C-alpha positions as CSV (number, residue, x, y, z in Angstrom):
1,X,-15.5,5.4,-15.6
2,X,-12.1,3.8,-14.9
3,X,-11.4,2.7,-11.3
4,X,-9.0,0.3,-9.6
5,X,-10.3,-2.1,-7.0
6,X,-9.0,-2.9,-3.5
7,X,-10.4,-5.8,-1.5
8,X,-9.7,-6.0,2.2
9,X,-9.4,-9.5,3.7
10,X,-9.3,-8.9,7.4
11,X,-8.4,-12.5,8.6
12,X,-5.0,-13.3,10.1
13,X,-3.5,-16.2,12.1
14,X,-2.3,-13.6,14.6
15,X,-1.8,-9.9,14.8
16,X,1.8,-8.5,14.8
17,X,2.5,-6.1,17.6
18,X,3.2,-3.1,15.3
19,X,0.2,-3.5,13.0
20,X,-2.8,-1.1,13.1
21,X,-4.6,-2.4,10.0
22,X,-8.0,-3.9,10.8
23,X,-7.7,-7.6,11.2
24,X,-9.3,-10.5,13.2
25,X,-7.8,-13.8,14.1
26,X,-9.1,-16.8,12.2
27,X,-8.3,-20.5,11.9
28,X,-7.4,-21.9,8.5
29,X,-10.8,-23.4,8.1
30,X,-12.9,-20.6,9.7
31,X,-16.6,-21.2,8.9
32,X,-17.0,-17.5,8.1
33,X,-14.8,-17.7,5.0
34,X,-17.4,-18.9,2.5
35,X,-20.1,-16.4,3.6
36,X,-17.4,-13.7,3.6
37,X,-16.6,-14.3,-0.1
38,X,-20.2,-14.2,-1.2
39,X,-20.9,-11.0,0.7
40,X,-17.7,-9.4,-0.7
41,X,-18.6,-10.3,-4.3
42,X,-22.0,-8.8,-3.8
43,X,-20.5,-5.5,-2.6
44,X,-18.0,-5.5,-5.5
45,X,-20.9,-6.0,-8.0
46,X,-23.0,-3.3,-6.4
47,X,-20.0,-0.8,-6.3
48,X,-19.2,-1.5,-10.0
49,X,-22.8,-0.8,-10.9
50,X,-23.3,2.2,-8.6
51,X,-20.1,4.0,-9.8
52,X,-20.7,3.0,-13.5
53,X,-17.2,1.5,-13.8
54,X,-16.4,0.2,-17.2
55,X,-12.7,-0.4,-16.8
56,X,-10.7,-1.9,-13.8
57,X,-7.0,-1.4,-14.6
58,X,-5.6,-2.9,-11.4
59,X,-6.9,-5.2,-8.6
60,X,-5.2,-5.5,-5.2
61,X,-6.3,-8.0,-2.6
62,X,-4.8,-7.1,0.8
63,X,-5.4,-7.4,4.5
64,X,-5.1,-8.8,6.9
65,X,-3.7,-11.9,5.3
66,X,-5.5,-13.0,2.1
67,X,-3.7,-16.3,2.0
68,X,-5.3,-17.1,5.3
69,X,-8.5,-17.8,3.3
70,X,-6.9,-20.9,1.8
71,X,-7.0,-22.2,-1.8
72,X,-10.8,-23.0,-2.2
73,X,-12.2,-19.6,-0.9
74,X,-9.6,-17.7,-2.9
75,X,-10.4,-19.6,-6.0
76,X,-14.1,-18.8,-5.5
77,X,-13.3,-15.1,-5.0
78,X,-11.1,-14.9,-8.1
79,X,-13.5,-16.8,-10.3
80,X,-16.4,-14.7,-9.0
81,X,-14.6,-11.5,-9.9
82,X,-14.1,-12.6,-13.5
83,X,-17.9,-12.6,-13.9
84,X,-18.4,-9.3,-12.2
85,X,-15.6,-7.0,-13.4
86,X,-16.2,-5.2,-16.7
87,X,-12.6,-5.7,-17.8
88,X,-9.6,-7.9,-17.0
89,X,-7.2,-6.0,-14.8
90,X,-3.7,-5.7,-16.2
91,X,-2.2,-6.2,-12.7
92,X,-3.7,-8.4,-10.0
93,X,-1.8,-8.5,-6.7
94,X,-2.5,-10.8,-3.7
95,X,-0.8,-10.3,-0.4
96,X,0.5,-13.5,1.2
97,X,2.4,-14.6,4.3
98,X,4.8,-17.5,4.3
99,X,2.9,-19.5,6.9
100,X,-0.4,-19.7,4.9
101,X,0.8,-19.5,1.3
102,X,0.7,-23.2,0.7
103,X,1.6,-24.8,-2.7
104,X,-2.1,-25.3,-3.4
105,X,-2.9,-21.6,-2.7
106,X,0.0,-20.4,-4.9
107,X,-1.2,-22.7,-7.7
108,X,-4.7,-21.3,-7.4
109,X,-3.3,-17.8,-7.8
110,X,-1.3,-18.8,-10.8
111,X,-4.2,-20.5,-12.5
112,X,-6.7,-17.7,-11.7
113,X,-5.0,-14.7,-13.3
114,X,-3.0,-13.3,-10.4
115,X,0.1,-11.5,-11.8
116,X,1.8,-10.5,-8.6
117,X,2.3,-12.0,-5.2
118,X,3.4,-9.6,-2.3
119,X,5.1,-11.7,0.4
120,X,5.5,-10.3,3.9
121,X,8.9,-11.1,5.2
122,X,9.6,-8.1,7.5
123,X,12.8,-9.7,8.8
124,X,14.5,-13.1,8.8
125,X,16.1,-12.3,12.1
126,X,14.4,-14.6,14.6
127,X,14.9,-12.3,17.6
128,X,13.4,-9.4,15.8
129,X,10.5,-11.4,14.5
130,X,9.8,-12.8,18.0
131,X,10.0,-9.3,19.5
132,X,7.1,-8.1,17.4
133,X,4.9,-11.2,17.6
134,X,5.6,-12.2,14.0
135,X,4.5,-15.8,13.4
136,X,6.6,-18.5,11.8
137,X,10.3,-19.1,11.4
138,X,12.7,-17.9,8.7
139,X,12.7,-21.4,7.2
140,X,9.0,-20.9,6.2
141,X,10.2,-17.9,4.1
142,X,12.7,-20.0,2.3
143,X,10.1,-22.7,1.6
144,X,7.5,-20.2,0.4
145,X,9.8,-18.4,-2.0
146,X,10.9,-21.8,-3.4
147,X,7.3,-22.8,-3.9
148,X,6.5,-19.5,-5.6
149,X,9.5,-19.9,-8.0
150,X,8.2,-23.3,-9.0
151,X,4.5,-22.8,-9.1
152,X,3.9,-19.1,-9.9
153,X,4.5,-17.5,-13.3
154,X,4.0,-13.9,-12.2
155,X,6.2,-11.4,-10.4
156,X,7.2,-11.4,-6.7
157,X,7.3,-8.5,-4.3
158,X,8.8,-8.7,-0.8
159,X,8.3,-6.5,2.2
160,X,11.0,-5.6,4.8
161,X,10.9,-3.4,7.9
162,X,13.8,-1.5,9.2
163,X,14.1,-0.4,12.8
164,X,12.7,-3.5,14.5
165,X,13.7,-4.5,18.1
166,X,17.0,-6.4,18.2
167,X,17.6,-5.8,14.5
168,X,21.1,-4.7,13.6
169,X,22.5,-3.1,10.5
170,X,24.1,-6.5,9.6
171,X,20.8,-8.4,9.9
172,X,19.1,-5.8,7.8
173,X,21.8,-6.0,5.1
174,X,21.6,-9.8,5.3
175,X,17.9,-9.6,4.6
176,X,18.6,-7.3,1.6
177,X,21.2,-9.8,0.3
178,X,18.6,-12.5,0.6
179,X,15.9,-10.6,-1.3
180,X,18.3,-9.6,-4.0
181,X,18.9,-13.3,-4.8
182,X,15.3,-14.5,-4.2
183,X,14.0,-13.7,-7.7
184,X,11.9,-10.8,-6.4
185,X,11.6,-7.8,-8.8
186,X,10.0,-5.5,-6.3
187,X,10.9,-4.7,-2.6
188,X,9.2,-2.5,0.0
189,X,11.5,-1.3,2.7
190,X,9.4,0.3,5.4
191,X,10.7,2.3,8.4
192,X,9.0,1.0,11.5
193,X,6.4,3.5,12.8
194,X,4.9,3.3,16.2
195,X,1.1,3.5,15.9
196,X,-0.9,4.4,19.0
197,X,-3.0,1.6,20.4
198,X,-0.7,-1.2,19.2
199,X,1.1,-3.5,21.7
200,X,4.5,-2.4,20.4
201,X,3.6,1.3,21.1
202,X,2.8,0.5,24.7
203,X,5.9,-1.6,25.2
204,X,8.1,1.0,23.6
205,X,6.7,3.7,25.9
206,X,7.4,1.6,28.9
207,X,10.9,0.5,27.8
208,X,12.8,3.2,26.0
209,X,15.6,0.8,25.1
210,X,13.4,-1.5,23.1
211,X,13.8,0.4,19.8
212,X,16.9,2.2,18.4
213,X,17.2,5.9,18.8
214,X,15.6,7.9,16.0
215,X,18.9,8.9,14.4
216,X,20.1,5.3,14.5
217,X,16.9,4.0,12.9
218,X,17.2,6.7,10.2
219,X,20.8,5.8,9.4
220,X,19.9,2.1,9.3
221,X,17.1,2.7,6.8
222,X,19.3,4.8,4.6
223,X,22.0,2.1,4.6
224,X,19.2,-0.3,3.6
225,X,18.1,2.0,0.8
226,X,21.7,2.3,-0.5
227,X,22.2,-1.5,-0.3
228,X,19.0,-2.1,-2.4
229,X,20.1,0.3,-5.0
230,X,23.5,-1.3,-5.1
231,X,21.7,-4.6,-5.8
232,X,19.9,-3.0,-8.8
233,X,16.6,-2.0,-7.2
234,X,15.6,1.6,-8.0
235,X,13.8,3.7,-5.5
236,X,10.7,5.0,-7.2
237,X,8.7,5.9,-4.0
238,X,9.6,6.7,-0.4
239,X,9.5,3.0,0.6
240,X,9.3,1.1,-2.7
241,X,12.1,-0.2,-4.9
242,X,11.9,-2.2,-8.1
243,X,13.8,-3.7,-11.0
244,X,13.4,-1.6,-14.2
245,X,9.8,-1.6,-15.3
246,X,8.5,-3.6,-12.3
247,X,6.9,-0.7,-10.4
248,X,3.5,-1.4,-8.8
249,X,0.8,-0.1,-11.1
250,X,-1.9,-0.3,-8.5
251,X,0.1,1.8,-5.9
252,X,0.9,4.2,-8.7
253,X,-2.8,5.0,-9.0
254,X,-2.9,5.8,-5.3
255,X,0.1,8.2,-5.6
256,X,-1.6,10.0,-8.6
257,X,-4.9,10.1,-6.6
258,X,-6.8,8.3,-9.3
259,X,-10.1,6.6,-8.5
260,X,-10.3,3.3,-6.7
261,X,-13.1,1.3,-5.1
262,X,-12.5,-0.3,-1.8
263,X,-14.6,-3.2,-0.6
264,X,-14.6,-5.3,2.6
265,X,-14.7,-4.4,6.3
266,X,-12.1,-1.7,7.0
267,X,-11.6,-0.9,3.3
268,X,-11.4,2.6,1.9
269,X,-12.0,3.9,-1.6
270,X,-11.8,7.3,-3.3
271,X,-13.8,8.3,-6.4
272,X,-12.6,11.4,-8.2
273,X,-15.0,13.6,-10.1
274,X,-12.6,14.9,-12.8
275,X,-15.1,17.4,-14.2
276,X,-15.5,19.1,-10.8
277,X,-12.0,18.5,-9.5
278,X,-13.5,17.0,-6.3
279,X,-13.7,13.6,-4.8
280,X,-15.7,11.4,-2.4
281,X,-14.1,9.0,0.0
282,X,-15.9,5.9,1.1
283,X,-14.9,3.8,4.2
284,X,-16.4,0.6,5.4
285,X,-16.7,0.0,9.2
286,X,-14.0,-2.2,10.7
287,X,-16.3,-4.9,12.0
288,X,-16.4,-8.1,10.0
289,X,-19.1,-9.8,12.1
290,X,-21.6,-7.0,11.8
291,X,-20.7,-6.8,8.1
292,X,-21.5,-10.5,7.7
293,X,-24.6,-10.5,9.8
294,X,-26.2,-7.6,8.0
295,X,-28.2,-8.1,4.8
296,X,-25.7,-7.6,2.0
297,X,-28.2,-5.3,0.2
298,X,-28.2,-2.9,3.2
299,X,-24.4,-2.4,3.4
300,X,-23.5,1.3,3.4
301,X,-20.1,2.8,3.6
302,X,-19.3,6.1,5.4
303,X,-19.0,9.0,3.0
304,X,-16.7,12.0,3.1
305,X,-16.7,14.8,0.6
306,X,-13.2,16.0,-0.5
307,X,-13.2,19.6,-1.6
308,X,-11.1,20.9,-4.5
309,X,-8.6,22.4,-2.1
310,X,-8.3,19.2,-0.2
311,X,-7.9,17.2,-3.4
312,X,-5.0,19.5,-4.4
313,X,-3.4,18.9,-1.0
314,X,-3.7,15.2,-1.3
315,X,-2.3,15.2,-4.8
316,X,0.7,17.1,-3.6
317,X,1.1,14.8,-0.5
318,X,0.9,11.6,-2.5
319,X,2.7,12.8,-5.6
320,X,5.8,14.0,-3.8
321,X,6.2,10.6,-2.3
322,X,7.5,9.4,-5.6
323,X,10.8,10.1,-7.3
324,X,8.9,11.1,-10.5
325,X,7.0,13.6,-8.4
326,X,3.6,15.1,-9.2
327,X,2.5,14.3,-12.8
328,X,2.5,17.8,-14.3
329,X,0.2,17.1,-17.2
330,X,-2.3,15.1,-15.2
331,X,-2.3,17.8,-12.4
332,X,-2.9,20.7,-14.9
333,X,-5.7,18.8,-16.7
334,X,-7.4,18.1,-13.3
335,X,-7.1,21.6,-11.8
336,X,-6.4,23.9,-14.7
337,X,-3.2,25.2,-13.2
338,X,0.4,24.1,-12.6
339,X,1.9,22.7,-9.4
340,X,4.0,25.9,-9.2
341,X,0.9,28.1,-9.1
342,X,0.2,26.6,-5.6
343,X,3.6,25.9,-4.1
344,X,6.0,27.9,-6.3
345,X,7.9,29.6,-3.5
346,X,8.4,26.3,-1.6
347,X,9.7,24.5,-4.7
348,X,12.1,27.4,-5.5
349,X,13.5,27.3,-1.9
350,X,14.0,23.6,-2.0
351,X,15.6,23.7,-5.5
352,X,18.1,26.3,-4.3
353,X,19.0,23.9,-1.5
354,X,19.4,21.0,-3.9
355,X,16.6,19.1,-2.4
356,X,14.1,19.4,-5.3
357,X,14.5,18.6,-9.0
358,X,14.9,21.6,-11.3
359,X,13.1,20.0,-14.3
360,X,9.9,18.8,-12.5
361,X,8.0,19.1,-9.3
362,X,9.8,16.3,-7.4
363,X,12.2,15.9,-4.6
364,X,15.7,14.6,-5.1
365,X,16.9,11.3,-3.6
366,X,18.1,13.1,-0.5
367,X,15.2,15.5,-0.4
368,X,12.8,12.5,0.0
369,X,14.4,12.0,3.4
370,X,13.0,15.4,4.4
371,X,9.5,14.8,2.9
372,X,7.5,15.6,6.0
373,X,9.1,19.0,6.4
374,X,8.6,19.8,2.8
375,X,4.9,18.9,2.8
376,X,4.3,21.1,5.9
377,X,5.7,24.1,3.9
378,X,3.7,23.1,0.8
379,X,0.4,23.0,2.7
380,X,1.2,26.3,4.5
381,X,1.8,27.9,1.1
382,X,-1.3,26.3,-0.4
383,X,-3.4,28.0,2.3
384,X,-2.3,31.4,1.0
385,X,-2.3,30.7,-2.8
386,X,-5.6,28.8,-3.0
387,X,-7.9,31.8,-2.6
388,X,-6.3,33.5,-5.5
389,X,-6.7,30.4,-7.6
390,X,-10.4,30.4,-6.8
391,X,-10.7,34.0,-7.7
392,X,-9.1,33.4,-11.1
393,X,-11.7,30.7,-11.8
394,X,-14.7,33.0,-11.3
């Protein structure tokens, strides 16, 4: 079986006020790191064996902040993976932050087969960074990118966030000008979302002036999108832009709902049974200390069955995030029916309004701005068409 691999490294120097990913604070020489790597490698080996994986096309190491591990633990992780994985991934991505991506860490990544570094910038505006608890100064971003240029032979992706406190359209456009000349061939431009339970969520509820009005935030993101495209980055997914041919292969597997294993506390994985058109989702508890203190051989992930109908829904939800849209041949092979069979009325209505492409099941550039409303209509129609689909299979 072919499956990608995602590894969750939960350690961070500090937690940004908007972040709801599982993470724990750790010093640069945290004594847990060595044990963490060994337990993680054990879980990877067990998962590869249990799922009978014989090909791993992509590997993504995220978090948290993987670069918080430092060069020696990261070298141990990457070297250990080479002895466990049944194939050499064609794309290996490691997330890094400017404050912890030292020259030695970057060199280890370069020498150990990493093909892509994903650097979290979010913003170079000092007021915006401080307002959301982002560590480090803009100078550290400049230093880190310079080190990557000199020490790393792979590709570079940069992350930006639009809609931060104190951010202006000018400061966002300045950031885009910066990334366009940085040597990056991939940029993620995320619209800030308030997640319940985060410090920023509580502050924004208490102070309505902290964040821009919704219409203002939307307009700023659109201006950022336009600026990226003017700089030669093509929008290929709601929040992702790349130079030609530099799209993220790993994320592309998520958007096509292809199988991937997740390992590490807080990680999630989905294994698709193509013969039955169903899937199983595995999630690891978000508790690194319990995960480390248990015997590695007893680790068990939570298991959730995904029915054929739910898998269809997820394929639509993920596929329509991309400019290419749902892969028609892949979808038909998996479910034995076209996309139009399930959401033909909705697609026809959106095509008439000019918000969906006529030649494929995909939204137009402007239609993507209305994605949530489109998906609501899709899922409502799926509820009515799915029973007929099941009858036709009997």
